[in-house]
matplotlib code that plots the C-alpha trace (Angstrom):
import matplotlib.pyplot as plt

x = [46.2, 47.4, 51.1, 52.5, 52.5, 50.1, 46.9, 43.7, 42.4, 39.1, 36.6, 33.3, 30.3, 28.9, 25.2, 23.0, 23.1, 19.8, 17.5, 14.3, 14.5, 12.3, 8.6, 6.7, 4.6, 7.8, 9.4, 6.3, 5.9, 9.4, 10.2, 13.4, 16.4, 18.9, 20.0, 18.0, 19.3, 17.2, 19.8, 22.1, 23.7, 20.4, 19.7, 16.8, 18.2, 15.7, 16.8, 16.0, 13.6, 11.6, 12.7, 13.6, 15.9, 17.6, 21.4, 23.2, 26.7, 28.8, 32.3, 33.1, 36.5, 37.8, 36.6, 33.6, 31.1, 27.7, 25.0, 21.9, 18.8, 16.3, 13.7, 11.3, 8.5, 9.4, 11.0, 9.0, 10.6, 10.1, 11.7, 14.6, 15.3, 15.1, 17.7, 19.9, 19.9, 20.7, 23.5, 25.0, 25.0, 26.8, 29.4, 30.1, 30.6, 33.3, 31.2, 30.4, 26.7, 27.0, 25.1, 27.9, 30.2, 27.5, 26.2, 26.5, 26.9, 23.9, 21.3, 17.9, 15.0, 11.7, 10.2, 13.2, 13.0, 9.2, 9.9, 12.6, 10.4, 7.5, 9.8, 10.9, 7.5, 5.2, 5.6, 4.3, 1.1, -2.3, -4.4, -7.3, -5.7, -2.9, -0.9, 1.4, -1.4, -2.8, 0.6, 1.3, -2.1, -2.0, 1.7, 1.4, -1.6, -0.6, 3.1, 5.1, 4.0, 5.8, 8.5, 9.1, 12.2, 13.7, 16.6, 15.4, 18.0, 16.5, 12.9, 11.9, 9.0, 7.7, 7.6, 5.6, 3.3, 2.7, 1.6, -0.8, -2.4, -4.7, -6.3, -5.8, -9.3, -11.4, -9.7, -8.2, -8.1, -6.3, -4.0, -3.0, -2.2, -0.1, 1.8, 2.4, 3.7, 6.0, 7.3, 8.0, 10.0, 11.9, 12.7, 14.2, 16.3, 17.5, 18.4, 20.4, 22.3, 20.8, 19.4, 19.2, 15.6, 12.0, 10.3, 6.9, 7.5, 6.7, 7.6, 4.9, 2.4, 2.9, 2.7, -0.5, -3.9, -5.5, -8.6, -11.5, -10.9, -14.4, -14.5, -16.5, -18.1, -19.1, -22.7, -24.8, -28.5, -30.3, -30.4, -34.2, -33.8, -31.2, -33.7, -35.5, -32.3, -31.6, -35.2, -34.7, -31.5, -33.0, -36.0, -33.8, -32.6, -29.0, -27.0, -27.8, -24.2, -24.2, -27.4, -25.8, -22.6, -24.4, -26.6, -23.5, -21.6, -24.4, -25.0, -21.3, -20.6, -17.4, -15.6, -16.4, -13.1, -13.2, -16.7, -16.1, -12.9, -13.8, -12.6, -14.0, -10.7, -11.5, -14.9, -15.6, -19.3, -19.2, -18.4, -20.0, -16.8, -15.2, -11.5, -10.0, -6.2, -4.1, -3.1, -6.7, -7.6, -7.1, -5.5, -3.1, -4.2, -6.4, -10.1, -12.7, -16.3, -19.2, -21.7, -25.4, -27.9, -28.8, -25.1, -24.7, -27.8, -26.2, -23.1, -25.2, -27.0, -23.5, -22.6, -25.8, -24.9, -22.1, -19.3, -18.6, -15.3, -15.1, -16.7, -13.5, -13.7, -10.4, -8.6, -11.7, -13.7, -17.1, -18.6, -16.8, -18.0, -20.0, -16.7, -15.2, -12.9, -12.8, -15.9, -15.2, -16.3, -17.8, -20.3, -21.6, -21.7, -23.3, -26.3, -26.9, -26.7, -29.0, -31.6, -31.4, -30.1, -28.3, -25.3, -22.1, -21.1, -18.8, -21.6, -23.5, -20.9, -22.0, -25.6, -24.7, -22.7, -25.6, -28.1, -25.8, -25.3, -28.9, -31.0, -29.0, -27.2, -24.2, -21.0, -19.0, -15.9, -18.0, -19.3, -15.9, -14.5, -17.3, -16.1, -12.4, -11.5, -8.1, -8.0, -6.1, -5.4, -2.2, -3.1, -6.5, -5.0, -2.6, -5.5, -7.8, -6.4, -9.7, -11.6, -14.9, -16.0, -19.0, -20.4, -20.0, -21.9, -24.9, -24.5, -24.5, -27.5, -29.4, -28.5, -29.9, -33.1, -33.5, -33.2, -35.6, -38.1, -37.9, -38.5, -41.7]
y = [19.3, 20.1, 20.3, 23.9, 25.2, 22.6, 24.0, 22.1, 20.0, 21.1, 18.2, 18.2, 17.8, 14.3, 14.2, 11.5, 11.4, 12.7, 10.0, 11.0, 14.4, 16.1, 15.7, 16.1, 18.9, 20.8, 20.3, 21.8, 24.7, 25.8, 29.3, 30.3, 29.8, 27.3, 23.7, 21.2, 17.8, 14.7, 11.9, 9.7, 12.9, 14.1, 17.8, 19.9, 23.2, 26.1, 28.9, 32.6, 32.4, 29.7, 26.8, 23.5, 20.8, 17.7, 17.4, 14.4, 14.7, 11.5, 10.3, 8.5, 6.8, 8.9, 12.2, 14.3, 14.8, 16.4, 14.6, 16.4, 14.3, 16.5, 19.2, 18.7, 19.4, 16.2, 14.1, 13.7, 13.2, 9.4, 8.9, 11.2, 9.1, 5.9, 7.3, 8.6, 5.2, 3.4, 5.8, 5.5, 1.7, 1.9, 4.3, 2.3, -0.8, 1.0, 1.8, 5.2, 6.0, 9.0, 8.2, 8.9, 6.4, 3.7, 3.8, 0.3, 0.1, -1.1, -0.2, -1.2, 1.1, 0.4, -1.0, -3.4, -4.4, -5.1, -7.5, -9.3, -9.6, -11.0, -13.6, -14.7, -15.0, -15.9, -19.7, -19.5, -17.5, -19.3, -19.9, -17.5, -15.4, -12.9, -13.3, -11.6, -10.1, -8.4, -7.1, -5.7, -4.1, -2.2, -1.2, -0.2, 2.0, 3.7, 3.3, 3.0, 6.4, 8.1, 5.6, 3.5, 5.3, 6.0, 3.8, 1.8, 3.5, 7.0, 6.3, 8.1, 7.9, 11.2, 9.5, 6.6, 8.9, 10.8, 7.6, 6.6, 9.9, 10.3, 6.9, 6.4, 7.5, 6.7, 3.4, 2.3, -1.4, -0.8, 1.7, -0.9, -3.4, -0.9, 0.0, -3.7, -4.4, -1.4, -2.5, -6.0, -4.5, -2.3, -5.2, -7.0, -3.9, -3.9, -7.6, -6.8, -4.0, -1.2, 0.6, 0.3, 1.3, 0.6, 3.9, 2.1, 1.1, 2.5, 6.1, 6.1, 4.8, 7.8, 10.2, 8.9, 10.1, 8.0, 6.0, 4.8, 1.6, 0.4, -3.0, -3.2, -6.6, -8.1, -7.4, -10.5, -11.5, -12.8, -16.6, -16.5, -14.6, -16.8, -19.2, -16.2, -15.0, -18.4, -18.4, -14.8, -15.6, -18.8, -16.7, -14.0, -13.8, -14.5, -17.2, -20.7, -21.3, -18.3, -19.5, -22.9, -21.6, -19.2, -21.9, -24.2, -21.5, -21.0, -24.8, -25.4, -22.2, -21.7, -18.6, -17.1, -18.0, -21.6, -22.2, -20.3, -22.1, -25.6, -28.2, -31.7, -33.1, -31.9, -33.6, -37.2, -37.8, -41.4, -40.4, -36.9, -35.1, -32.0, -31.8, -28.3, -28.4, -26.4, -24.0, -22.9, -22.3, -19.2, -21.3, -23.0, -26.5, -29.1, -28.8, -31.5, -30.3, -32.8, -32.4, -32.6, -34.1, -30.7, -29.9, -33.1, -32.3, -28.9, -30.7, -32.9, -29.8, -28.3, -31.5, -31.2, -27.6, -29.1, -28.0, -31.4, -33.2, -33.5, -30.2, -28.5, -25.7, -24.2, -26.3, -28.5, -25.9, -27.0, -23.5, -21.7, -18.5, -18.7, -18.3, -21.3, -19.3, -18.7, -17.0, -13.5, -12.6, -9.4, -11.5, -13.1, -9.9, -8.1, -10.5, -9.9, -6.1, -6.1, -8.1, -5.8, -8.5, -6.8, -9.1, -10.0, -13.6, -13.9, -12.7, -16.0, -17.6, -15.3, -16.2, -19.9, -19.2, -17.3, -20.1, -22.8, -20.9, -19.8, -22.6, -25.8, -27.7, -28.5, -27.8, -24.7, -26.6, -28.4, -25.1, -23.6, -26.6, -26.3, -22.8, -23.9, -21.5, -21.9, -22.7, -19.7, -21.1, -23.1, -25.5, -26.2, -26.6, -29.2, -31.5, -30.5, -33.2, -34.4, -32.4, -33.8, -34.7, -36.9, -34.5, -31.7, -33.8, -33.8, -30.1, -29.4, -31.7, -29.7, -26.5, -27.8, -28.9, -25.5, -23.7, -26.1, -25.6, -21.8, -22.0, -24.1]
z = [44.6, 41.1, 40.3, 40.0, 36.4, 35.1, 33.6, 34.5, 31.7, 30.2, 29.9, 27.9, 30.1, 29.8, 28.7, 27.3, 23.5, 22.1, 20.8, 18.9, 20.5, 18.0, 17.3, 14.0, 15.5, 16.6, 13.1, 11.4, 13.8, 14.7, 13.3, 15.1, 12.7, 14.0, 14.0, 16.1, 16.9, 16.8, 17.3, 15.2, 13.9, 12.4, 12.5, 11.3, 9.9, 10.0, 7.7, 8.3, 5.3, 7.2, 4.9, 6.7, 5.6, 7.1, 7.5, 9.1, 10.5, 10.3, 10.6, 7.3, 7.0, 9.9, 8.5, 9.6, 6.8, 6.4, 4.3, 3.1, 3.5, 1.8, 2.5, 5.4, 3.0, 1.1, 3.8, 7.0, 10.4, 10.4, 7.0, 7.9, 11.0, 8.9, 6.5, 9.3, 11.1, 7.8, 7.0, 10.5, 10.2, 6.9, 8.2, 11.4, 9.4, 7.4, 4.4, 2.8, 2.7, 0.3, -2.9, -5.3, -3.6, -3.1, -6.7, -8.3, -12.0, -13.9, -11.3, -12.8, -13.3, -11.5, -14.7, -15.0, -11.4, -11.7, -14.6, -12.5, -9.4, -11.6, -13.1, -9.6, -8.1, -11.0, -10.5, -6.9, -7.6, -7.4, -10.4, -10.2, -7.4, -7.3, -10.5, -12.9, -14.9, -11.7, -10.7, -14.1, -14.4, -11.1, -11.3, -15.0, -14.3, -11.1, -10.3, -13.5, -15.0, -12.1, -11.0, -14.1, -15.5, -12.1, -10.8, -7.8, -5.7, -6.4, -5.5, -2.3, 0.1, -1.4, -4.8, -3.5, -1.6, -4.9, -6.5, -3.6, -2.5, -5.6, -4.9, -1.2, -0.3, -3.4, -4.2, -0.9, -1.6, -4.9, -3.2, -0.6, -3.3, -5.2, -2.0, -1.1, -4.6, -4.7, -1.3, -2.7, -5.5, -3.1, -0.8, -3.8, -4.4, -0.8, -1.1, -4.2, -2.4, -4.5, -1.6, 2.2, 2.9, 1.8, 0.7, 0.9, 4.5, 8.0, 7.2, 4.6, 7.0, 9.2, 6.3, 4.6, 5.8, 8.5, 7.6, 9.7, 11.5, 10.8, 9.1, 5.8, 5.4, 2.1, 1.4, 2.2, 2.4, 5.5, 5.1, 4.7, 1.4, -0.2, -1.8, -3.3, -4.8, -6.5, -7.9, -9.2, -11.0, -12.5, -13.7, -15.3, -18.9, -17.8, -19.6, -18.3, -17.3, -15.0, -13.3, -12.7, -11.2, -8.9, -7.4, -7.2, -5.3, -2.8, -2.2, -1.6, 0.4, -1.5, -2.7, -6.1, -7.8, -6.4, -7.9, -11.2, -12.0, -10.9, -13.4, -14.1, -12.9, -9.4, -9.4, -8.3, -9.2, -8.0, -4.4, -4.7, -3.7, -5.1, -4.1, -4.3, -4.8, -2.4, -5.1, -5.5, -1.8, 0.3, 3.1, 0.7, 1.6, -0.1, 0.7, 0.1, -0.5, -0.1, -2.9, -2.1, -4.5, -6.0, -6.6, -8.5, -10.6, -11.4, -12.7, -14.8, -16.2, -17.0, -18.9, -21.0, -21.9, -23.9, -21.6, -20.0, -19.8, -23.6, -24.4, -25.3, -22.7, -21.6, -19.0, -18.6, -16.8, -15.5, -15.9, -18.7, -20.3, -23.5, -25.4, -23.6, -21.3, -17.6, -16.3, -14.8, -11.4, -12.8, -14.8, -11.6, -9.6, -12.5, -12.6, -8.9, -9.3, -12.3, -10.4, -7.4, -5.1, -2.3, -2.0, -3.7, -4.5, -1.5, 0.8, 0.5, 2.6, 5.4, 4.8, 5.1, 8.3, 9.9, 9.0, 10.4, 13.7, 14.2, 12.8, 13.3, 16.1, 14.0, 16.0, 15.3, 14.2, 11.6, 10.3, 10.2, 8.4, 5.8, 5.1, 4.9, 7.7, 9.2, 13.0, 14.4, 17.9, 17.6, 20.4, 18.9, 15.4, 16.7, 17.5, 14.6, 12.2, 10.8, 8.1, 9.6, 6.1, 6.8, 9.4, 6.9, 4.3, 6.7, 7.2, 3.4, 2.9, 5.6, 3.8, 0.6, 2.3, 4.0, 0.6, -1.0, 1.7, 1.4, -2.4, -2.0]

ax = plt.figure().add_subplot(projection="3d")
ax.plot(x, y, z, "-o")
ax.set_aspect("equal")
plt.show()
């Protein structure tokens, strides 16, 4: 029983705090003006005019504050949640998430950040693979015109989306590279304390158009047609060096860049071994390739073309261009296209794989080792210490014999 004259104390009903209470569909369709809570202090404000915008209520340094997080038309629900969570973490740790108070003097522009990230990573990139030139080309063409002069702290998911949408469908592989590279720059900015989120991250995934999950394989020939393709290339008017590198690529079942950029330093003619250094392989580990008799003959032909170890070609390349520089992949692909051969250089690895599986009794692990594939199963990989070199030599000799038989 309460004491006389004492008024009962009013208490606020205890309810669970909202957590992701809104949905994207609701945010798009709600028409009733009002304030709708999602969680973490995030609210969608719907005005009588129908416009929608995000507001977050936080306690900063003991004082309640409201932070505008942008229009719903530019900031989707996923990004608003990401920002709200980041702001709340800053506030709870005693910081101030408001942009004016967090601004750091000398925040670099996107262009300046790209230059810094390139300088950090350039030394680790593989020769013939992802490199500074590739990064600069894609970002300069697609990202920098829109983002270049912006401070890295002011780039939003909407900005990145505007960069990607024009190429997301028609140049999807390029768009993915651009997104990944913008993301790398943004992660550097986060590490430097210039921002707390990655505008090329998960929120962008939800906002971009969905694509078919169908896997597109590299165009390849049935293995029975490979010998004919080699004969067609040799009979064409293509430069002799292109003919040699194409047949060398097929006989060794290697990747285009690996064959085009092979150097005399990597070749041991006495033992008939080509040793690819780790920096030039996709798996990042050294790979030995057994050279069949015909592959050695091709190397002798390359030497007679005047581009041998003393021929003066750039970096000692076995198959340089006619100008003595690295041979471009487009030159090799172009020859196949002009001759109506329905495959790309990389597709001949698939042709080799199909032949080895369908027409030989060589074990799967020997075939996979010949293709320099990484063993995905950790337990299996722990025991797969040998590169099965001598067994692979027999496999590659059989591949040469098969191709010779098809050409006769």
